[in-house]
N, C-alpha and C positions, 0 to 999 in steps of 0.2 A: 899478223901483228899479235904478239903476246901481251899479256896484261902489263908486264913491266914496261914495254915499249909505249903502251897507251898512256900510262901515267907520266912517263918521261916526256911524252909528246905534248903535254899540256901543263907545264910547270906553273905558268902564271895563274891559271884557273884554280888548280888545286892549292897553290900557294895562297890565293885570296881566301879560299874556304878555310884553310888552316889558320890564317890570321884572324878571320871573323870568329872562329871557334875559340881561339886563344883569348881574344879580348872578352868574349862572352863569359868564359869560365873565370877569367881574371876578375870580372865584376863581382863574383861571389866573395872574394876577399877584400874588395874595395867597393863598397856600396855607393860611393859618390862618383865612381868612374863614369857611369852613364850620364849623370847630370853635368859633369864637367865637359863631356865630349858631345852631348846632344846639341842640335841646332837650336839656338835661342836668339830671337830677333832683339830682345832687350840687351843681352850680353854683347851682341855684335855692335849694336848702336852705341851703347854707353861704355862698354869696356874694351871695344875694338878687338874682340876675340873672333876675328874673321876665319881663323883656322877651323872653327866649328863647321864651316861649310863642307870640309872634307872629313874631319874626325867623326861627324855625325853618321857617316856611312859605315862605320865600323862598330857601332853599338846597337843593341837590339832590346826590345821590350820583353821578350820571352822566348821559350824554346821553339814554339811554332813559328814565330817571326823569323828567327835566324834559320830555321830549317827550310822555310819556303825560299828565302833568298839564296841559301846554299844550293838548293836544288836548281834554282834559276841559273846560277853560275855553272853548276855541273853540266846542265844541258846546253845552255846557249854560249857560255863562256868558252867551253871546249870547242864548239863549232867555229866560233870567231877566231880562236887561237890557231886552229888548223888552217884557216884561210889567210890570216895576216900576220901570224907570229905572236910570240909572247909579249914583246915590248909594246907593240901597238894595241894589243888586247888590254894591257894595263892602262895605257893612255886613254882608250875609250872608256874604260870603267871609271877612272878618276874624273875625266871630263864630264861624264854623265852624272856622277855623284855631285860634282860642282854645279852642273846645270840644274839638277833637282833642288839643291840648296838655294841657288840664286832665284829661281822662279818661285819657290815657296816663300822666300823672304819678300819678294816683290808683291806677290798676290795677297800675302797676309800682312802687309806692312802696317795696316791700321790696327792690328791686334796688339795689345799692350805687351804681350810676351808670348809669341808663337813658338812652340817647340816641336821638333820632329827628330826622328832618328831611324836608322836602318839603311841597308844597302840597296833598297828597292830602286832608287834612281839609277844606280850603276847597273843593276840587273836589267832594267828597262832599256838602257842604252845598248847593252849587249844583245838583248832580244831583238830590237829594231834592226841592228846590223845583221843579225842572223837571218831575219826575214828578207832583207834586201839582197843578201848575198847567196842564199840557198833557195833555189826554185823548188817548188813542189812541197814545201813544208806545210803541214797541217797541225793546227793547235786546237785545244779545247780546255775546259775547266774541269778541275777535279770533281766538283759536285754535279757536273753535267757532261758525261762522257760522249759528247757529240763533237767530232772533229771537223773543222772547216778550214779552207785555205788560210794560211797564216796571214796573208796581207789583208784579208777581210777581217780576221780576228783583231789585227792591229788597229784597224780603223774603228771597229766597234768598241774596243777597249779604251782607246783614246777619247772618243766621244762620251763614253760612259764615265770616264774619269772627270771630264769637264763638267758634266751634269752633276755628278756626285760631289764635286768640289763646291757646288753652290747650295747644297742641302745641309740642314742642321744635322750633322753626323754624330752618332753616339759611339762609333767604334774607333774614333781617333786615328783613322787611316789618313796618311798624307797623300791625298790624290794629287796635290800640287807637285809634290816631289816626283811622283810617277810621271807626270806630264813633262817636267823639266828634263828628267833623264831620257824620256822617249824622244823629246825634241832634239837633244844633243846627239844621241845615238842615231836617230833617223837622219839628221843632217849629214853626219859623217858617212853613214851607210849609203845615202843617195849620191853624194858627191863623188864617191869612189867607184861608181859603176857607170857604164854608158847610159846616157839619157835617151830612152826609147819612148816616144809619145804613146800614151794609152796602154802601156804595159802594166803588169801588176804593180811593179815598183813605182811607176808614174802615179797610179791611182793612190797608192799608199802615201806617197809623199804629199800630193796636193789635197787629198781628202782626209789625211790623218795627221801628218807632221805639221803642215802649214797652218791648220786650224788652231794649233797650240799657240803659235805666234800671234795669230789674229785675236785669239781669246785674251792673251796677255795685253795686247795693244788696246783692245776695247776696254779692258778692265782698268788700264792706266788712264785712258781718256775720259771714261764715264764711270768712275769708281762707285758712285751712288746707285748705279743701275745693277750692281752685282752684290750678292750676299756677302757680308763680312761677319765671320764668326768672332764673337767676343768672349 
């Protein structure tokens, strides 16, 4: 396979990267673009701007932010696209962005005006699908070059995001968006493979994906037991 075939073979993934870059650079000429497209619970509740649930996935806070998400699509989006095709890859991405926005809006519903932006929810959805569908994957963090089985990484990352979502964060990371995207992608990824009890995929679903649902359920039933960022 030559380079030309490789790029043609993943048009959805590279198309998403191109759109993210175009929107990012368009923001240099339109400073209000990010504010108009970002997720805002106040604007959705009072102005009915529900399209922000999707548009927020296409604006970013800076070059590092968009670079990390573009790399995520480059690595995991292309893998998913080779497995299920371009159309379904886009569906997974958009549903995961939507899942991230919905979960963020629900978990942070008490905040007067919670704001979030970035394609991280969509990237997390693609990542979870890739983990479910490609056996033998190993993942690690840039700052810690130790690679572990991807399904274990997924469980650790999800539980870490749950914990971090409850801490007074100073870095403005939407851990809730990560969780929503991971839940949507994980649900899609698990439902489209054979259910083998006690397999790696089985453990990832029940110890990683389902705790996101239980966390949201408990937060909805006992909101005062969970930290609310104001």
